[in-house]
N, C-alpha and C positions, 0 to 999 in steps of 0.2 A: 311362090310363097308370098313375095312382096306385093304382087298384084292382088292376091286374096286379102292381105292385110289392109291395103288401100280401099278395096271394095267394102270390107267390113266397117271401116272407119267412116265411109260415106253414108252409112245408114244412121249415123248419130250426128246431132248438131254439135259442132266443136265447143260452143259456149256452154252448153248444158253438160257436156262431158267434163270440161275443166271445172265447172262450178261444183259438180258432185265430188270430184276428187279433192278440191281445195277445202272442203268441209271436214275432211278426215284429219285425225290426229295420230301420232305414233301409237297411242293406246289402242287404236283400231287394228284388227288383225290384218286387213288387206294392206294398209300402208306399212305396217311393221314388216310384213312378209316381203313387200316390194322393196323396202329399203335394205333389208338385211341379206339380200343376195349379193350385196357389195361388202367385201371383207373389210374395207376401210371403215364403213359404217359400223360393222360389228365391233371392230377394234375400239372405236370411239365410245360406243355404248358400254363396253366392258370397263374401259379406263375410267369413265365418269361414274359408273355404278360403284366401283370398288376403290376408287381413289388411288389407282396404280398406273404405272406406265408399262406398256408392252412394246417390245421391239418389233415383233412380227407374229402373225397367226396364220393358220391354214385350216381348211375344212377337215372335220373329223368324222369317220364312220358314215360316209355317204351323205354328209351334211345334216340330215334331219331324222333319219329313221334308224332305230336299233331294234333288231328282231330278238325275240325270246325263244325258248325251246318250242318245238312244234306243238301247237295246241294251246300255247300260253300267250298271254297278252304281250305285245311289244309296245314301243313308244314312238311318237312323232314329236320331235322337239322343234321349237321355233328357230334356234340355231345352236350349233355345237361345234366348237373350234378348239384347236390346240395351239399354244404359243411355242416360241423357239426354245423355251426352257422345259417343255414337256408337260406343262400345266394344262388341264382341260377345263373348258368353260361351257356350261349349258345355260342359256338365257331364255327365259319364258316371259311372255306378256300375258297378264290376267286382268281383264277389264272388270269382270263381275266376280263376286265372292260366291263360289259354289261349294265352299266348306270342305274342300278336299286337298288343300295345298300341303299341310304337314305330311300326310301319308303319300301324297303324290311325289314329293321330293324324296321320301324314303325309297319309293319304288324306282324313281329315276336314278338314284345313286346306285342301286343294285345292278340295274341294267347297263349303266355307264361303266361300272367296275368290271363286270363279267368278261367283256371281250379283251380286257387288258392282259389277262393271263392266258397263256396257251395251255392246251391239254397236256398234262404230265409235268408242267413247270413246277419246280420245287421252290418253296418260299413265296413271299408276297411282295417282294421288292419291285415287281413290275407294275404295281398299282401306282398310278401317277397322282399328284395333287389335283384335287377337283373342286370346282366352285359351281354350285347350282344357284343361279340368280333368278328370282321371280319378281318382276316389276308389277305391282298391284295398283289398281285404280281405287283402292280402299284401304283402310287401316285394319289389317287382319287381326291384330292383337289389341287394338284400342288404347295404346299408350301415347299416341300422337308422335311417334318417332318417324323419321324419314327412312331410317335403315335399321333393320333387326338382323344381327349376325349370330349364327348358331354354329357351335362346334361341340364335339363330345367332351364333356367334363365330368370329373368325379363329383358325385353328390355330396360326399363328406368333406372333400377338399376342393372347393370351387376353382381355386387357382391351378389345379392339376388337370392339364389337358390330356386327353387320350392319345393324341398324336397320330390319328388315322389320316390326316391331311385332307379331310373333306369338310368344306364349309357350305352352309346353306344361308343365303342372304335374301331376305324379304324386303323389298323396297316399297315405299308407300308414297304415292303422289299427293296424298291428302295430309301429309305430315304437318305438324305445327311446332314441335320442339326443335329449335335450331342449335341447341347446345351440343357441342362435340361433333357437329356435322360441318363438312366443308361446303363453301358456297357453290362450287361447281356441281356437286350432287344436287343441291336444292334447285339450282337453275335448270339442271337437266330434267329433274322430275316434273317441274312446272311446265317445261317444254313438251314432255311426253303427254301431259294432260291437255295442253293447248298448243299445237304445233304451228305457230304463226310468227310473223316478224315481231309482233308485240311481245312475244315471250322470250325474245333474245335480248337481254340487257346489254347496254353499251359496254359495261365493264365485265362481261361474262368471259369464261374460259374460251380461248380461241378454237378449241375442239368443238364446242357447242355451236359456234358460228359456222364452222365447216360442216357440221351435221346439218344445220338448217339450210345451208346452200344445197346440199345433196337432196334434202326433202323437197325444197322448192323446185329443183329440177324434175323430180318425180311428179309433183303436182302440176307442172306445166306440160307434161307429156300427154298428147292426145291418145297415143297408142295404149298407154297404161290406163288412161281414163276410160277408154273403150272396154278394156278388160274388166275394169271395175263395174261398169254398167252391165256388162254381160253376166258377171257373177251375181249382181243384184237381181237381174231378171230371172236367172236360174233359181236363186233362193226363193224368189216370189212365187215362181211356178211350183216349187216343192211345197211351199206353205199352202198355196191354193189347192194343190192336189191332196194334201193332208186334210184340209177343211172339206173338200169335196168328198173324200172317202168317208170322213166322219159323218157327213150329212147323208150320204148314200146308205150307210149302215143304219142310221136312224130311220130313214124313209123305208128301208127294207122291212122294218117291223110294221109300218103302216100298210105296206103292200100285202103283207101276210094277213092282216086283219081284213082288208078288202077282199082278198081271195077267199078267205073263210066265209065271210058274210055272203058273198055272191054264190058260193057252193051250197049255201043253205036256202037259196031262192030269193034273197033280197035284191031289189032293183037298185040301180045306181043312185037314184034320187033318195031312196031310203037310207042307203049306206052313208051318203053325203050328209044327210040330216043327222044321223046317229053320231058321225065323226065330226060334225060341224065343219064340213069342207064344202067347196064349190062342187056342184054336180059334175061340171066338165072335168075337174081333176080326177074324180073317181072314174068317169067314163074313159079317159085316156089310159088310166091304169088298167082297166078291164080289157080295153082294146089290145094293149100289149100282151096281157096274159093270154088272151084268146088266140092271138097270132103266133105267140111263142109259148105254147103250153109246157115245154120242157125247161124253160128258163127258171132260175131260182128267184127268190124275192129280191136278192141283192142285184142280180142282173137286170131285173125290171126297173128297180130304183135307179141304177146307174144310167140306163137308157133314157129314163124320164128326165134325169138331170142333164144329160147330154143334149137332148132336144130343147130343154129349157134354155141352156146356155147358147145354143145355136140361134134360137128365136130371139133372145135378148141381143145377140150380136148384130142383128139386122137393123136395130133401132138405136 
C-alpha cells in the first residue's frame, strides 16, 4: 500500500501539488472534508461558531450518513458529532446559494431526530438537544448579520420558546454588522473565507491559531495534495464526458439528416453543400454508416467524435 502511494505521488510535481492545495480555503469542500476528519478541528469549529465551550465530542451515526426508510432519501452530512452532555451538532459548509437551506435544515432535523428514539419507546425524552449549523459564503437573508439563530417561538408571544431544544444557526462569512457578535466568530468566518496566515490576527482567539496550524499542516501534505489533484482530474473527466455526450447527441441529429439525404440518392458533395459542411466530413459519416449499417445515429456520432479526439491527440 505504501509503495503504491509513493508511486502515485511520483506522477505529480510536488511544487504544483502543494500550490494547488494552498489555494484552497475552508469554504472549499475538499479542504473542509480533509480538515474535519480530525475531531479536534470539529470541536474548534463548533465552539467558534456557537460561542460555547465543549469538553469533548465523538462521532455520531457513522460520522456522515443517516439513512431514511427504504426508497426514501437519506442525507450525507459534512460532520455530525455528539458532546459529553449528549448534545448533537450537525455542521454544513455551503459555498454557493442554491436556495434550499431553510427546507434542507428542516429535513436534516427530521432525520437527525428519528434514530434517537427506539421502536416502541414511550415518550420523547430520548430526543437530545440538537444544533444544525450552516456556514454560508453568502448572506442568505440579506440583513448583514454574521449569525442568524433560529428556534421555534410563539408567533403571538415572541418571548415564548417552544422548548423542542433544536436550534438552526446560519453563519455568514460576508457579514457586516458586528453589533452583538463576539470577535472570535468574526475572525473565524473571515478565516473560513480566506484560510491563510494573513487572516489570523495577532490578537485572535487561540483556538483559531490552533485551527490554522492544523490547516497549514494539511496544505503542506503532498499526499493530500495528490488526492486533491486526482479529484480535480476525475471531475474534469466527468465534465468532459458530459460535454462529449451532449455534443454527440447534437451530432446524431446531423448524422440522421445525412443518412436520409444519402438514402434519397444525394451525393456527399451535394449533402455537404446543402448542410454547409466540408465534403470530407460528410464522406467520413457515410463511410461509417456503410461499414456499420446497424449502428444508430448516436453510435455513428460517438465514433466520429472518438476518431476526432484520437486524431487531435497526435498533434
